[in-house]
TORPA-4810 file (N, C-alpha, C, O; in nm, 3 decimals):
<nodes>
NODE_1_-1.316_4.292_13.615_-1.429_4.214_13.615_-1.559_4.302_13.597_-1.582_4.398_13.670_M
NODE_2_-1.635_4.265_13.502_-1.768_4.352_13.467_-1.868_4.257_13.510_-1.854_4.135_13.498_Y
NODE_3_-1.979_4.318_13.563_-2.099_4.237_13.588_-2.209_4.236_13.475_-2.310_4.166_13.477_E
NODE_4_-2.174_4.323_13.378_-2.268_4.343_13.272_-2.197_4.328_13.129_-2.076_4.350_13.122_Q
NODE_5_-2.264_4.294_13.022_-2.214_4.286_12.895_-2.120_4.399_12.869_-2.139_4.509_12.921_D
NODE_6_-2.020_4.377_12.790_-1.928_4.482_12.763_-1.956_4.541_12.623_-1.954_4.470_12.522_I
NODE_7_-1.982_4.669_12.621_-2.008_4.726_12.477_-1.903_4.828_12.440_-1.801_4.834_12.507_N
NODE_8_-1.922_4.906_12.340_-1.836_5.004_12.281_-1.803_5.116_12.392_-1.689_5.153_12.419_G
NODE_9_-1.912_5.161_12.448_-1.885_5.258_12.544_-1.815_5.224_12.666_-1.740_5.307_12.718_E
NODE_10_-1.835_5.101_12.721_-1.754_5.050_12.827_-1.600_5.033_12.781_-1.504_5.066_12.851_I
NODE_11_-1.594_4.980_12.663_-1.459_4.947_12.617_-1.380_5.075_12.592_-1.259_5.076_12.617_C
NODE_12_-1.440_5.183_12.544_-1.383_5.317_12.528_-1.349_5.381_12.659_-1.250_5.454_12.666_A
NODE_13_-1.430_5.358_12.770_-1.392_5.404_12.898_-1.282_5.337_12.948_-1.193_5.403_13.001_K
NODE_14_-1.271_5.194_12.938_-1.154_5.118_12.976_-1.023_5.168_12.904_-0.917_5.178_12.967_F
NODE_15_-1.034_5.197_12.772_-0.918_5.239_12.715_-0.875_5.380_12.761_-0.756_5.410_12.765_L
NODE_16_-0.968_5.462_12.792_-0.927_5.599_12.846_-0.851_5.587_12.983_-0.754_5.657_13.011_R
NODE_17_-0.903_5.490_13.066_-0.844_5.467_13.190_-0.703_5.404_13.169_-0.608_5.441_13.240_A
NODE_18_-0.690_5.318_13.081_-0.566_5.258_13.054_-0.457_5.350_12.992_-0.336_5.335_13.007_L
NODE_19_-0.514_5.443_12.923_-0.412_5.537_12.853_-0.361_5.632_12.958_-0.250_5.685_12.950_L
NODE_20_-0.454_5.655_13.067_-0.410_5.758_13.173_-0.300_5.686_13.251_-0.208_5.752_13.299_R
NODE_21_-0.307_5.550_13.265_-0.217_5.482_13.356_-0.086_5.451_13.291_0.017_5.461_13.357_E
NODE_22_-0.085_5.410_13.152_0.030_5.357_13.080_0.078_5.483_13.003_0.008_5.555_12.931_V
NODE_23_0.209_5.497_13.031_0.286_5.603_12.944_0.356_5.545_12.845_0.396_5.430_12.866_R
NODE_24_0.383_5.607_12.724_0.444_5.558_12.605_0.345_5.475_12.532_0.225_5.465_12.558_G
NODE_25_0.420_5.409_12.423_0.337_5.341_12.321_0.252_5.212_12.375_0.295_5.132_12.458_P
NODE_26_0.128_5.206_12.315_0.047_5.090_12.364_0.005_5.008_12.234_-0.034_5.066_12.132_V
NODE_27_0.015_4.875_12.243_-0.016_4.798_12.134_-0.135_4.718_12.170_-0.129_4.650_12.273_T
NODE_28_-0.238_4.718_12.100_-0.358_4.637_12.118_-0.362_4.533_12.023_-0.358_4.565_11.904_L
NODE_29_-0.371_4.402_12.059_-0.403_4.296_11.976_-0.554_4.253_11.992_-0.596_4.206_12.098_I
NODE_30_-0.625_4.271_11.890_-0.775_4.257_11.900_-0.835_4.154_11.806_-0.791_4.132_11.693_W
NODE_31_-0.934_4.096_11.859_-1.011_4.008_11.775_-1.126_4.082_11.708_-1.128_4.205_11.712_D
NODE_32_-1.219_4.017_11.650_-1.321_4.076_11.567_-1.435_4.114_11.639_-1.541_4.131_11.579_G
NODE_33_-1.425_4.131_11.779_-1.554_4.178_11.840_-1.609_4.298_11.803_-1.536_4.394_11.779_L
NODE_34_-1.745_4.307_11.792_-1.812_4.435_11.759_-1.758_4.553_11.838_-1.726_4.658_11.784_D
NODE_35_-1.748_4.529_11.977_-1.716_4.642_12.067_-1.581_4.705_12.008_-1.563_4.827_12.011_M
NODE_36_-1.488_4.618_11.956_-1.359_4.680_11.907_-1.367_4.775_11.805_-1.273_4.851_11.786_H
NODE_37_-1.486_4.779_11.725_-1.499_4.858_11.623_-1.615_4.964_11.647_-1.657_5.029_11.551_R
NODE_38_-1.663_4.979_11.766_-1.768_5.061_11.805_-1.722_5.222_11.784_-1.608_5.260_11.809_A
NODE_39_-1.817_5.302_11.740_-1.785_5.440_11.719_-1.705_5.493_11.853_-1.598_5.552_11.837_P
NODE_40_-1.751_5.475_11.966_-1.690_5.542_12.082_-1.540_5.490_12.106_-1.456_5.562_12.158_A
NODE_41_-1.516_5.374_12.068_-1.366_5.326_12.053_-1.291_5.389_11.948_-1.175_5.425_11.967_V
NODE_42_-1.355_5.404_11.829_-1.286_5.456_11.711_-1.244_5.618_11.742_-1.146_5.673_11.691_K
NODE_43_-1.334_5.680_11.831_-1.300_5.819_11.883_-1.173_5.824_11.965_-1.086_5.910_11.948_V
NODE_44_-1.166_5.731_12.050_-1.056_5.720_12.156_-0.928_5.706_12.080_-0.830_5.777_12.102_V
NODE_45_-0.933_5.603_11.980_-0.829_5.560_11.901_-0.776_5.675_11.807_-0.657_5.698_11.783_L
NODE_46_-0.869_5.735_11.764_-0.838_5.854_11.675_-0.766_5.969_11.732_-0.683_6.039_11.674_A
NODE_47_-0.812_5.981_11.867_-0.742_6.104_11.941_-0.607_6.071_12.003_-0.538_6.160_12.051_R
NODE_48_-0.567_5.935_12.003_-0.448_5.884_12.073_-0.356_5.821_11.981_-0.373_5.701_11.958_C
NODE_49_-0.261_5.882_11.925_-0.174_5.840_11.823_-0.075_5.737_11.867_-0.022_5.665_11.782_R
NODE_50_-0.044_5.725_12.008_0.033_5.637_12.058_-0.013_5.490_12.079_0.049_5.402_12.139_R
NODE_51_-0.130_5.480_12.019_-0.190_5.342_12.034_-0.175_5.275_11.884_-0.205_5.338_11.782_V
NODE_52_-0.131_5.158_11.884_-0.113_5.079_11.769_-0.207_4.963_11.775_-0.193_4.883_11.867_E
NODE_53_-0.309_4.946_11.679_-0.394_4.831_11.695_-0.361_4.733_11.580_-0.349_4.774_11.465_V
NODE_54_-0.344_4.593_11.615_-0.337_4.487_11.529_-0.460_4.406_11.552_-0.500_4.368_11.663_H
NODE_55_-0.518_4.384_11.434_-0.644_4.308_11.440_-0.614_4.157_11.394_-0.546_4.131_11.294_R
NODE_56_-0.670_4.064_11.473_-0.648_3.937_11.441_-0.747_3.886_11.326_-0.863_3.927_11.321_L
NODE_57_-0.701_3.802_11.241_-0.793_3.752_11.142_-0.916_3.683_11.202_-0.900_3.626_11.310_P
NODE_58_-1.030_3.681_11.146_-1.143_3.605_11.191_-1.129_3.466_11.168_-1.077_3.418_11.068_S
NODE_59_-1.175_3.403_11.264_-1.173_3.243_11.262_-1.033_3.188_11.275_-0.995_3.091_11.209_C
NODE_60_-0.950_3.260_11.372_-0.816_3.219_11.380_-0.778_3.217_11.542_-0.683_3.282_11.585_A
NODE_61_-0.847_3.150_11.609_-0.821_3.146_11.768_-0.680_3.102_11.802_-0.630_3.138_11.909_P
NODE_62_-0.618_3.029_11.720_-0.469_2.993_11.743_-0.379_3.099_11.737_-0.268_3.086_11.788_E
NODE_63_-0.419_3.217_11.673_-0.332_3.328_11.673_-0.365_3.431_11.784_-0.298_3.534_11.795_L
NODE_64_-0.465_3.404_11.865_-0.517_3.496_11.968_-0.421_3.444_12.091_-0.437_3.327_12.126_N
NODE_65_-0.332_3.514_12.151_-0.256_3.487_12.266_-0.333_3.480_12.388_-0.283_3.424_12.486_P
NODE_66_-0.451_3.532_12.393_-0.526_3.519_12.508_-0.622_3.403_12.517_-0.669_3.372_12.626_G
NODE_67_-0.652_3.338_12.408_-0.741_3.225_12.389_-0.702_3.108_12.476_-0.790_3.051_12.540_E
NODE_68_-0.558_3.063_12.483_-0.528_2.963_12.567_-0.558_2.988_12.724_-0.595_2.901_12.804_P
NODE_69_-0.536_3.110_12.749_-0.551_3.155_12.892_-0.714_3.142_12.927_-0.748_3.088_13.032_M
NODE_70_-0.802_3.190_12.845_-0.938_3.173_12.872_-0.992_3.033_12.862_-1.091_3.003_12.929_W
NODE_71_-0.934_2.943_12.780_-0.964_2.807_12.776_-0.906_2.733_12.894_-0.964_2.634_12.939_G
NODE_72_-0.793_2.777_12.946_-0.743_2.727_13.066_-0.842_2.768_13.193_-0.880_2.684_13.275_N
NODE_73_-0.874_2.892_13.198_-0.970_2.936_13.304_-1.098_2.863_13.300_-1.143_2.808_13.401_G
NODE_74_-1.156_2.862_13.185_-1.297_2.806_13.176_-1.275_2.655_13.196_-1.340_2.602_13.285_R
NODE_75_-1.192_2.582_13.124_-1.190_2.441_13.115_-1.127_2.378_13.226_-1.156_2.264_13.260_G
NODE_76_-1.036_2.452_13.289_-0.945_2.377_13.397_-0.966_2.447_13.530_-1.021_2.385_13.621_V
NODE_77_-0.926_2.572_13.547_-0.933_2.631_13.672_-1.066_2.644_13.731_-1.083_2.630_13.852_K
NODE_78_-1.168_2.671_13.643_-1.306_2.683_13.698_-1.398_2.578_13.683_-1.515_2.589_13.719_L
NODE_79_-1.346_2.464_13.625_-1.416_2.347_13.595_-1.479_2.287_13.743_-1.413_2.273_13.846_R
NODE_80_-1.604_2.261_13.730_-1.660_2.201_13.852_-1.704_2.302_13.957_-1.774_2.266_14.052_G
NODE_81_-1.663_2.432_13.940_-1.699_2.539_14.037_-1.854_2.568_14.030_-1.905_2.592_13.921_I
NODE_82_-1.921_2.566_14.132_-2.057_2.612_14.137_-2.068_2.724_14.225_-2.094_2.700_14.343_I
NODE_83_-2.053_2.842_14.187_-2.062_2.970_14.284_-2.200_2.984_14.343_-2.301_2.948_14.282_P
NODE_84_-2.203_3.037_14.464_-2.327_3.063_14.542_-2.392_3.187_14.488_-2.513_3.206_14.499_D
NODE_85_-2.314_3.268_14.432_-2.378_3.392_14.376_-2.273_3.470_14.302_-2.161_3.420_14.291_D
NODE_86_-2.298_3.587_14.249_-2.211_3.661_14.159_-2.080_3.698_14.234_-1.972_3.702_14.176_G
NODE_87_-2.094_3.724_14.361_-1.947_3.762_14.442_-1.869_3.637_14.450_-1.747_3.641_14.436_D
NODE_88_-1.932_3.528_14.470_-1.853_3.395_14.480_-1.769_3.365_14.340_-1.653_3.326_14.332_D
NODE_89_-1.863_3.395_14.233_-1.813_3.371_14.108_-1.694_3.462_14.069_-1.598_3.421_14.003_L
NODE_90_-1.707_3.589_14.116_-1.597_3.691_14.101_-1.483_3.642_14.178_-1.376_3.636_14.117_K
NODE_91_-1.486_3.605_14.303_-1.375_3.555_14.376_-1.304_3.430_14.317_-1.182_3.416_14.326_L
NODE_92_-1.377_3.351_14.264_-1.331_3.217_14.190_-1.261_3.264_14.072_-1.153_3.213_14.044_E
NODE_93_-1.315_3.360_13.995_-1.264_3.406_13.867_-1.112_3.469_13.898_-1.011_3.449_13.831_A
NODE_94_-1.123_3.544_14.011_-0.997_3.623_14.045_-0.888_3.518_14.089_-0.771_3.535_14.055_H
NODE_95_-0.922_3.421_14.157_-0.839_3.314_14.202_-0.761_3.240_14.077_-0.641_3.214_14.070_I
NODE_96_-0.862_3.213_13.985_-0.822_3.138_13.857_-0.728_3.226_13.776_-0.626_3.182_13.723_A
NODE_97_-0.768_3.362_13.768_-0.666_3.441_13.691_-0.541_3.465_13.748_-0.441_3.476_13.677_L
NODE_98_-0.537_3.476_13.886_-0.403_3.491_13.950_-0.321_3.358_13.932_-0.201_3.360_13.902_K
NODE_99_-0.395_3.237_13.952_-0.328_3.110_13.904_-0.250_3.123_13.769_-0.129_3.106_13.749_D
NODE_100_-0.347_3.158_13.685_-0.306_3.143_13.534_-0.166_3.250_13.521_-0.063_3.222_13.460_I
NODE_101_-0.189_3.360_13.584_-0.076_3.463_13.571_0.047_3.400_13.641_0.158_3.421_13.593_A
NODE_102_0.036_3.340_13.729_0.152_3.268_13.811_0.210_3.162_13.732_0.329_3.134_13.745_N
NODE_103_0.130_3.099_13.648_0.167_2.979_13.562_0.261_3.042_13.455_0.310_2.971_13.367_D
</nodes>
């Protein structure tokens, strides 16, 4: 969970942490977000040959395996939730994501 907008630098930092934790090949299925094409991300990917990137075509949310999950989270699990503050929102989001994972 991030409390700020995600940019290329943050995405690259996440990738480096992921690659320290995960051994073996890594497959990324990415949509067309600008941060996925950021210079900092390109540097990480160029240095790590075990990462394979598959880019989804633009305007094809039906091909994005994460899209139904986010739709369920926003439209079902978090529907009607009015958080008191950022911490409350974070807690509700964690609960919703855990429910989705269990589904």
